[in-house]
N, C-alpha and C positions, 0 to 999 in steps of 0.2 A: 465387488461391490463396496468393501470397506475402504479401498483406496480411492474410489469416486467420491464417498462421502466425506473422507479427509480433505480430499482436493476443494471439495466445495466449502467446507468449513473454513480451510486456509485462504480460499479466494475472496472471502467476505471483506477482508481488510482492502484487499486490491479494488473490488468493486466500490467500497465506500470512499476510498481516497480518489480513485478515477471519477467518481460523480463530484466530488469535491472540486477538483481540477476542472471538470468540464463546466461547473457552474460559475467558477469564480475567476477564472484565468481570461483576461482580456485578450481577444483575438484568438481564441482557442481554435484549432483548426483539425482537419482529419489526420493530418500527419502529427499532429501533437498525440492524438488518440493512438495511432499506430505506434509511437514510440513508447508511451505508456504501455501498451500491450506488450510489446517486445521487451521492454526491461522488466515488467513486473512479472512476465510468464518466465523469463530466463532466471532472474533471480530466485523466484521460489523453487525453480528446478535444481539450480546449482545449490542452494543453501540446503535443500533436502539431501542432496548428495553429500555435502559438507557435513552435515549432521551425522549420516552413517559413518563416515570416516573417523569422526571424533570419537563416536561410540558413547557406552553409558559411562565412562569412567569420569567425564567432567560435566554431566548433565545438570547437577545441581548449581555449579558455578555460571554456566551459560544461561540457564533459566533465569536467574537473578540478574546478571549483567546484561542479557537480551532484552529482558523486560525495561529496564531502566534506560538503555540505549534507545529503545522504540520509543518510550516515552519523552525523552529529551528531543529526538528528531522531529517526531510529529508535533509536540508541543511548539518547539521552536517556530517551524514552518506555519502552523495553525495560528500562533500568536502574531506572525508577521501579516497574515491574510487579515486577521480583525484589526489590526493596526492600520492597514491600508484602506479597509472598509470604512473605519471611524473617521479617517483624517479628512474626508470632505466628499464633494461631488465628483463623478465621473472626469469631469474636464479638469479639474484641478489637482488630482492624485496621481501618483505613479502606481499602476496596477502591477503586482508581482507577474513577471514573465515565467513561463514554465520553460526553463533552460534544462539542458541534458544533466547539468550538475544537480538541479532540484530534482529531476526524475530519479537519479542514481539514488540520492539520498532517500526520497520516498520509497523506491524499490527495496533499499535495504531495510527501512523501517517496517515494511509491511511483511518482508520475508524472514524476520526473525523467529516466528513462530515456525516457519518451515524447518528451519534449522533444527529446533527442538523436537518436531515431529520426526525429522530424520533420524535423530539420535534415538527416539522411541523406537522407530521401525527396524533397528538393528536387531530387536529382541523378537520381531514378527517374521514369520516364513513368508516373505512376499520377494518378488522380483524389484529390487531397488531401482533398477535403470527404468523399468516400465512405469513404476509407482512415480519417480520424479518427472518423467514425460508427462504423465497424466496430470500431475500437480501443477506442473508449467503450462501446459495447454490450457487448462481450466482456469488457472488466474489469468492467463493472458486474455481468454474469452470474456470472463467475467469484468475485466479490465476495460475492454473494447466497449461492452454493453454499459458499463458505468459511465464511461466517457459520453457516449452518445446521449444517455439520458440526462447527464449533468449539462451537456452544452444546450439542449432542448430547453431545459428549465430555466438555466443561467443567462440564456440571451434575453429572457423576459424580466429577469429580477437581478440584474448584475450586481449592484452593491449589496443588496440583502443577501443573495446567493454566495457573495465572497465573505461576509459576515458569518453565515450558516456554514459555510465550508470550512472556515478557520475553526469553528467551534466542534464541527464533526473530528477534524484532525486531533484538536486538543482532547476531546472525549475518547477517542481511540487510543491515545497515548496513555490517559488515564488507565483505560480499562486494559491495557496492556500490562500495567503494574500489577493489576489484582486478577486478570483473567486466566 
């Protein structure tokens, strides 16, 4: 039960970023949602496992650096989305595409908390492989749901959705600094 609650709390970032991508990326398709699902789920699971291997010795350093890295990554992508939304109408601007490179960057940014959670899990009596699997599957499912919701909303309000999506990513980046 504790692992499932942890997985849900870690999956919130994946859900929010997926909503943002589904809302704001022009030409967002089901295959994009599936790639996000795969990247976010895999990175959450792998980062959890990596955190357990690193252990408690470096947790203070990783927490500080990880939060700053998430802030930079999410802020940069969010800023780019806002810039694109403010540049003009749909026909005259270049809408950012959801490339595999961008998805990997987003997956890293939303998975930094899983690294810290993995470090903390070294002190708990849990089956870490099962916990990492649960965390990955929950993140993947939340990403899929977020993508579908964002695509539905974004198709009606593309420019505003892109602006809102950028603001959400920046807010998540700021939250990662203090959260």
